[in-house]
VEXDREN-2710 file (C-alpha; in Angstrom, 1 decimal):
% VEXDREN-2710
k/r/px/py/pz
1/SER/2.0/-9.1/44.3
2/CYS/-0.6/-9.4/47.0
3/VAL/2.0/-8.6/49.7
4/GLY/3.2/-5.7/47.6
5/ARG/-0.3/-4.3/47.2
6/SER/-0.8/-4.4/51.0
7/LEU/2.5/-2.8/51.7
8/GLY/2.0/-0.1/49.1
9/ALA/-1.4/0.8/50.5
10/VAL/-0.1/1.0/54.1
11/VAL/2.7/3.4/53.1
12/GLY/0.4/5.3/50.7
13/ARG/-2.2/6.1/53.4
14/GLU/0.5/7.7/55.6
15/ILE/2.1/9.6/52.7
16/ILE/-1.2/11.0/51.6
17/ALA/-1.9/12.2/55.1
18/ARG/1.5/13.7/55.6
19/HIS/1.5/15.7/52.3
20/ASN/-2.3/16.3/51.8
21/LEU/-2.3/14.5/48.5
22/HIS/-6.0/14.6/47.8
23/HIS/-5.7/13.7/44.2
24/VAL/-4.5/10.2/44.8
25/GLU/-5.6/7.2/46.9
26/SER/-3.7/4.7/48.9
27/GLY/-4.9/2.1/46.5
28/ASP/-2.9/3.8/43.7
29/PHE/0.3/3.2/45.6
30/GLY/-0.8/-0.4/46.2
31/ALA/-1.6/-0.9/42.5
32/ILE/1.7/0.3/41.3
33/VAL/3.7/-1.9/43.7
34/ALA/1.4/-4.9/43.0
35/ALA/2.0/-4.6/39.2
36/ALA/5.7/-4.2/39.6
37/CYS/5.8/-7.2/42.0
38/LEU/3.8/-9.3/39.5
39/ALA/6.4/-8.5/36.8
40/HIS/9.5/-8.6/38.9
41/ASP/10.9/-12.0/37.9
42/ILE/9.5/-12.1/34.4
43/GLY/13.0/-11.8/32.9
44/ASN/14.5/-14.8/34.8
45/PRO/15.9/-17.3/32.3
46/PRO/15.4/-21.1/32.7
47/PHE/17.0/-22.4/35.9
48/GLY/16.9/-19.0/37.6
49/HIS/20.1/-17.5/38.9
50/ALA/22.1/-20.5/37.7
51/GLY/20.6/-19.8/34.2
52/GLU/22.0/-16.3/34.4
53/ASP/25.4/-17.7/35.2
54/ALA/25.1/-20.2/32.4
55/ILE/24.4/-17.4/29.8
56/ARG/27.2/-15.2/31.1
57/GLU/29.7/-18.0/31.0
58/TRP/28.7/-19.1/27.5
59/PHE/29.1/-15.6/26.1
60/ARG/32.4/-15.1/27.9
61/SER/33.9/-18.4/26.4
62/SER/32.1/-18.5/23.0
63/GLY/34.5/-16.2/21.2
64/LEU/31.6/-14.4/19.6
65/LEU/32.1/-11.2/21.5
66/GLU/35.7/-10.9/20.3
67/ARG/34.7/-11.6/16.7
68/HIS/32.7/-8.4/16.4
69/THR/33.4/-4.8/17.1
70/LEU/31.2/-4.1/20.1
71/THR/31.3/-1.2/22.5
72/VAL/32.4/-1.9/26.1
73/ALA/28.8/-1.4/27.2
74/GLN/27.5/-3.9/24.7
75/ARG/30.0/-6.5/25.7
76/THR/29.2/-6.1/29.4
77/ASP/25.6/-6.7/28.7
78/PHE/26.5/-10.3/27.7
79/GLU/29.4/-10.9/30.0
80/HIS/27.3/-9.8/33.0
81/TYR/24.0/-10.9/31.7
82/GLU/21.2/-10.0/34.1
83/GLY/17.6/-11.3/34.4
84/ASN/16.5/-7.9/35.8
85/ALA/17.5/-6.2/32.6
86/GLN/15.8/-8.9/30.6
87/GLY/12.6/-8.3/32.5
88/PHE/12.7/-4.6/31.6
89/ARG/13.2/-5.6/28.0
90/ILE/10.2/-7.9/28.0
91/VAL/7.7/-5.5/29.5
92/THR/8.9/-2.6/27.3
93/ARG/9.9/-4.2/24.0
94/LEU/9.5/-8.0/23.5
95/GLN/5.9/-8.6/24.6
96/SER/3.5/-7.8/21.8
97/PRO/6.2/-6.7/19.3
98/ALA/3.8/-5.1/16.9
99/ASN/2.9/-2.6/19.7
100/PRO/6.0/-3.1/21.9
101/GLY/5.7/-4.0/25.5
102/LEU/2.9/-4.2/28.0
103/GLN/2.3/-0.4/27.8
104/LEU/2.8/-0.1/31.5
105/THR/3.0/3.3/33.2
106/SER/6.3/5.0/33.9
107/ALA/5.6/4.7/37.6
108/VAL/5.2/0.9/37.4
109/LEU/8.4/0.6/35.2
110/ALA/10.4/2.7/37.6
111/ALA/9.1/0.7/40.7
112/PHE/9.9/-2.5/38.8
113/THR/13.6/-1.5/38.2
114/LYS/15.5/-2.2/41.4
115/TYR/18.8/-1.5/39.7
116/PRO/18.4/1.7/37.6
117/ARG/21.8/1.6/35.8
118/PRO/23.4/0.0/32.7
119/SER/25.9/-2.8/32.9
120/SER/28.8/-0.7/31.9
121/VAL/29.1/1.3/35.2
122/ALA/29.1/-1.6/37.5
123/THR/32.4/-0.7/39.2
124/GLU/31.5/3.0/39.7
125/LEU/28.4/2.7/41.9
126/ASP/28.0/1.7/45.5
127/GLY/24.9/0.9/47.6
128/LYS/22.2/-1.7/47.2
129/SER/20.9/-0.4/43.9
130/GLY/24.3/-0.5/42.3
131/ARG/24.9/-4.2/42.8
132/LYS/23.3/-5.3/39.5
133/PHE/22.1/-3.6/36.3
134/GLY/18.5/-3.0/35.2
135/PHE/18.5/-2.5/31.4
136/PHE/20.5/-3.4/28.4
137/GLN/22.1/-0.8/26.1
138/GLN/19.5/-1.3/23.4
139/ASP/16.8/-0.3/26.1
140/ALA/18.7/2.6/27.6
141/ALA/16.6/5.2/25.9
142/ALA/13.5/3.6/27.1
143/PHE/14.6/3.7/30.7
144/SER/15.9/7.2/30.4
145/HIS/12.3/8.2/29.4
146/VAL/11.0/6.4/32.5
147/ALA/13.5/8.2/34.7
148/ARG/12.6/11.6/33.3
149/SER/8.9/10.9/33.6
150/THR/9.1/9.9/37.3
151/GLY/11.8/12.4/38.3
152/LEU/14.4/9.9/39.4
153/VAL/17.5/11.3/41.1
154/GLU/20.5/11.1/38.8
155/ARG/23.7/9.4/39.9
156/ILE/25.5/9.7/36.6
157/PRO/23.8/12.3/34.3
158/GLY/21.7/10.6/31.7
159/THR/23.2/7.2/32.5
160/ALA/22.4/5.9/36.0
161/TRP/19.8/6.9/38.6
162/ARG/18.7/6.4/42.2
163/ARG/15.8/4.0/42.8
164/HIS/12.2/5.1/42.6
165/PRO/10.9/5.1/46.2
166/LEU/8.4/2.4/45.6
167/ALA/11.1/0.0/44.3
168/PHE/12.1/-0.4/47.9
169/LEU/8.7/-1.8/48.7
170/VAL/8.9/-4.2/45.7
171/GLU/12.1/-5.5/47.1
172/VAL/10.6/-6.0/50.5
173/ALA/7.7/-8.0/49.0
174/ASP/10.1/-10.1/47.0
175/ASP/12.4/-10.9/50.0
176/THR/9.5/-11.5/52.3
177/CYS/7.8/-14.0/50.0
178/TYR/10.8/-16.0/48.7
179/LEU/12.4/-16.5/52.1
180/ILE/9.3/-17.4/54.1
181/VAL/7.6/-19.5/51.4
182/ASP/10.9/-21.2/50.6
183/LEU/11.2/-22.1/54.3
184/GLU/7.7/-23.5/54.3
185/ASP/8.2/-25.5/51.1
186/ALA/11.5/-26.9/52.5
187/ALA/9.7/-28.2/55.6
188/ARG/7.1/-29.9/53.5
189/LEU/9.7/-31.5/51.3
190/GLY/11.7/-32.7/54.3
191/PHE/14.8/-30.6/53.8
192/VAL/14.1/-28.7/57.1
193/PRO/12.5/-30.2/60.2
194/TYR/9.0/-28.8/60.8
195/ARG/10.0/-27.9/64.4
196/ASP/13.0/-25.8/63.1
197/ALA/10.8/-24.0/60.6
198/GLU/8.2/-23.3/63.3
199/CYS/10.8/-21.8/65.6
200/LEU/12.3/-19.6/62.9
201/LEU/8.9/-18.3/61.8
202/ALA/7.7/-17.8/65.4
203/ASP/10.8/-15.8/66.2
204/LEU/10.2/-13.7/63.1
205/ALA/6.5/-13.1/63.9
206/GLY/7.3/-12.2/67.6
207/SER/4.4/-10.8/69.6
208/ALA/2.0/-11.2/66.6
209/VAL/1.6/-14.9/67.5
210/ASN/-1.4/-15.8/69.6
211/ALA/0.0/-18.7/71.7
212/ARG/-3.4/-20.1/72.5
213/ARG/-4.5/-20.2/68.9
214/LEU/-1.2/-21.8/67.9
215/ALA/-1.6/-24.4/70.6
216/ARG/-5.0/-25.5/69.2
217/LEU/-3.3/-26.3/65.8
218/HIS/-1.9/-29.8/65.8
219/ASP/-1.3/-30.3/62.0
220/PRO/2.3/-29.1/61.3
221/LYS/1.2/-27.8/57.9
222/GLU/-1.5/-25.6/59.5
223/ARG/0.9/-24.4/62.2
224/LEU/3.3/-23.3/59.5
225/GLU/0.5/-21.6/57.6
226/TYR/-0.5/-19.6/60.6
227/LEU/3.0/-18.6/61.5
228/ARG/3.8/-17.7/57.9
229/ALA/0.8/-15.3/57.8
230/LYS/1.9/-13.7/61.1
231/ALA/5.5/-13.4/60.0
232/ILE/4.6/-11.7/56.8
233/GLY/2.4/-9.3/58.7
234/ARG/5.2/-8.3/61.0
235/LEU/7.7/-7.9/58.1
236/LEU/5.3/-5.6/56.3
237/GLU/4.7/-3.6/59.4
238/SER/8.4/-3.2/60.1
239/ALA/9.3/-2.3/56.5
240/ALA/6.6/0.3/56.3
241/ALA/7.9/1.9/59.5
242/VAL/11.4/2.1/58.2
243/PHE/10.3/3.5/54.9
244/LEU/8.2/6.2/56.5
245/GLU/11.0/7.0/59.0
246/ASN/13.5/7.5/56.1
247/GLU/11.0/9.0/53.6
248/ASP/13.0/12.3/53.1
249/ASP/16.3/10.5/52.4
250/ILE/14.5/8.0/50.1
251/ILE/13.0/10.8/48.1
252/LYS/16.3/12.6/47.8
253/GLY/18.1/9.4/46.8
254/MET/20.3/9.4/49.9
255/PHE/18.9/6.1/51.2
256/ASP/20.2/3.0/49.4
257/ASP/19.8/0.0/51.7
258/GLU/17.3/-2.8/52.3
259/LEU/14.4/-1.6/54.4
260/LEU/14.3/-4.9/56.4
261/GLU/18.0/-4.6/57.3
262/GLN/17.2/-1.5/59.2
263/SER/14.3/-3.0/61.1
264/PRO/13.9/-5.1/64.3
265/VAL/13.3/-8.2/62.2
266/ALA/16.7/-8.1/60.6
267/GLY/18.2/-10.7/63.1
268/PRO/15.4/-13.3/62.7
269/LEU/15.4/-12.8/59.0
270/GLN/19.1/-13.3/58.7
271/ALA/18.7/-16.6/60.6
272/ILE/16.2/-17.8/57.9
273/LEU/18.5/-16.6/55.1
274/ARG/21.5/-18.5/56.6
275/LEU/19.5/-21.7/56.9
276/ALA/18.3/-21.3/53.3
277/LYS/21.8/-20.9/52.0
278/ASP/23.2/-23.7/54.0
279/THR/20.4/-26.2/53.6
280/ILE/17.7/-25.3/51.1
281/TYR/19.5/-23.9/48.1
282/THR/22.3/-26.5/48.4
283/ALA/20.0/-29.5/48.5
284/ARG/21.1/-32.1/46.1
285/PRO/18.0/-31.9/43.7
286/ALA/18.4/-28.2/43.4
287/LEU/22.1/-28.5/42.6
288/GLU/21.5/-31.2/40.1
289/ILE/18.9/-29.1/38.2
290/GLU/21.0/-26.0/38.3
291/THR/24.1/-27.8/37.1
292/ALA/22.2/-29.3/34.3
293/GLY/21.1/-25.8/33.3
294/PHE/24.7/-25.0/32.2
295/GLU/24.7/-27.9/29.8
296/VAL/21.2/-27.2/28.4
297/LEU/21.5/-23.4/28.0
298/GLY/25.0/-23.6/26.7
299/ALA/24.1/-26.1/24.0
300/LEU/21.0/-24.1/23.0
301/LEU/22.9/-20.8/22.7
302/ALA/25.7/-22.5/20.7
303/LEU/23.2/-24.1/18.3
304/PHE/21.1/-21.0/17.6
305/ALA/23.8/-18.4/17.8
306/GLY/25.9/-20.5/15.5
307/ALA/23.2/-20.7/12.9
308/VAL/22.4/-17.0/13.1
309/GLU/26.1/-16.1/12.8
310/ALA/26.6/-18.4/9.9
311/ARG/23.6/-16.9/8.1
312/ALA/25.0/-13.5/8.7
313/GLY/28.2/-14.5/6.9
314/HIS/30.4/-15.5/9.8
315/GLY/31.1/-19.2/9.0
316/ARG/29.8/-21.9/6.7
317/PHE/26.0/-22.0/6.5
318/THR/24.9/-25.6/6.7
319/THR/21.7/-27.5/6.2
320/ARG/21.5/-27.9/9.9
321/ASP/21.8/-24.1/10.4
322/ARG/19.0/-23.6/7.9
323/MET/16.8/-25.9/9.9
324/LEU/17.7/-24.2/13.2
325/LEU/16.7/-20.8/11.7
326/GLN/13.3/-22.3/10.8
327/LEU/12.9/-23.2/14.4
328/LEU/13.7/-19.7/15.6
329/PRO/10.5/-17.6/15.8
330/ALA/10.4/-14.6/13.5
331/GLN/10.4/-12.0/16.3
332/PHE/13.9/-13.1/17.2
333/LEU/15.3/-12.3/13.8
334/GLY/15.6/-9.1/11.8
335/LEU/13.6/-7.9/8.8
336/ALA/12.4/-10.4/6.3
337/GLY/13.3/-13.3/8.6
338/GLU/17.0/-12.7/8.3
339/PRO/19.5/-12.2/11.2
340/ASP/19.9/-8.5/12.1
341/PRO/23.0/-6.9/10.5
342/ASP/24.0/-5.5/13.9
343/PRO/25.9/-8.2/15.7
344/TYR/24.9/-6.8/19.1
345/VAL/21.2/-6.9/18.2
346/ARG/21.3/-10.4/16.7
347/LEU/23.1/-11.9/19.6
348/LEU/20.7/-10.2/22.0
349/GLN/17.8/-11.6/20.1
350/VAL/19.2/-15.2/20.4
351/ALA/19.6/-14.6/24.2
352/ASP/16.0/-13.3/24.2
353/PHE/14.8/-16.6/22.7
354/VAL/16.7/-18.9/25.0
355/ALA/16.0/-16.7/28.1
356/GLY/12.3/-16.7/27.4
357/MET/12.0/-20.5/27.7
358/THR/10.7/-22.3/30.8
359/ASP/12.9/-25.0/32.4
360/SER/10.9/-27.8/30.9
361/TYR/10.7/-26.3/27.4
362/ALA/14.5/-25.7/27.4
363/VAL/15.2/-29.3/28.4
364/ASP/12.7/-30.7/25.9
365/MET/14.2/-28.7/23.1
366/TYR/17.7/-29.6/24.1
367/ARG/16.9/-33.3/24.1
368/LYS/15.2/-33.1/20.7
369/LEU/18.0/-31.1/19.0
370/LYS/20.6/-33.3/20.5
371/GLY/18.8/-36.4/19.2
372/PHE/18.1/-37.9/22.7
373/ASP/14.3/-37.7/22.1
374/LEU/12.5/-37.5/18.8
375/PRO/8.9/-36.2/18.2
376/THR/6.4/-39.0/17.8
END
């Protein structure tokens, strides 16, 4: 969020000067990007991307989607379940259900949505913004309102759009922070030698590094902190330059690539990404946790979806099912505490409940419901 605020302000100053936009300030750009950055991962389920895969696989193999008459678009919401779409759902609908959502501005919601399309058109779109989807069918009208309010360029009339320009800056802030901070964390945890991390960050920071100052730092942790700050600074400078160079194409919806891939830092950044994929994200502790996520989330979905379906008349409603429904918060049920009559909505609500858990809460509930741990 802090990185995004700085990047938005840098770009905003130049855009204001270029177009004589006296009614706004550079801080307005920064505030929009910062808010979108703060919310950007809010829809991630437990266990991150592995959790997304676990939810997708469970719905594909559960048989529930075949049991009901769902549209193709509704089915693909589950079969290609996406944390980005869940995030849009949280900030516009689930948070504070009595007055739905966080009441964010359309500008923030548009900048937040890196993939402004539904799940059902996945095979029809190319470019960076077409790789994933950004909203579920139940939330399509809400995003359509955001698109109209901010003047997004249409790709498929009324269905899919080009990115809001500031969404590119949100993506830069995300990529910058997770790659560089993950590298720093990996060095501290011993997955990557400090020397290797230093070389990668120094290469990324380039001429921004003051060799004399770096030489005075002897603690490996302090050296990494210094190089991290310089690397982030160079990434933001490079991203802002590419954005401003391609401003016209971005506004027209003709630019659909990562800003950093078009900059001089693309090579050093790819070197860090390769190391992360080969060493950090495949470290044994990470793999063990992510693999466990399939068991945990699959079991929780089976238990709660089974209870909701049984209560809706699809199967025998048991005493255990009744108890499970009592554990399901009212906001994830329909009116009067009963499952929603629409199968799409009630399955989506079960996914809302499970996806909204933290890793530790999901594991704790799994262990209790399976009888491995009992409350004292």
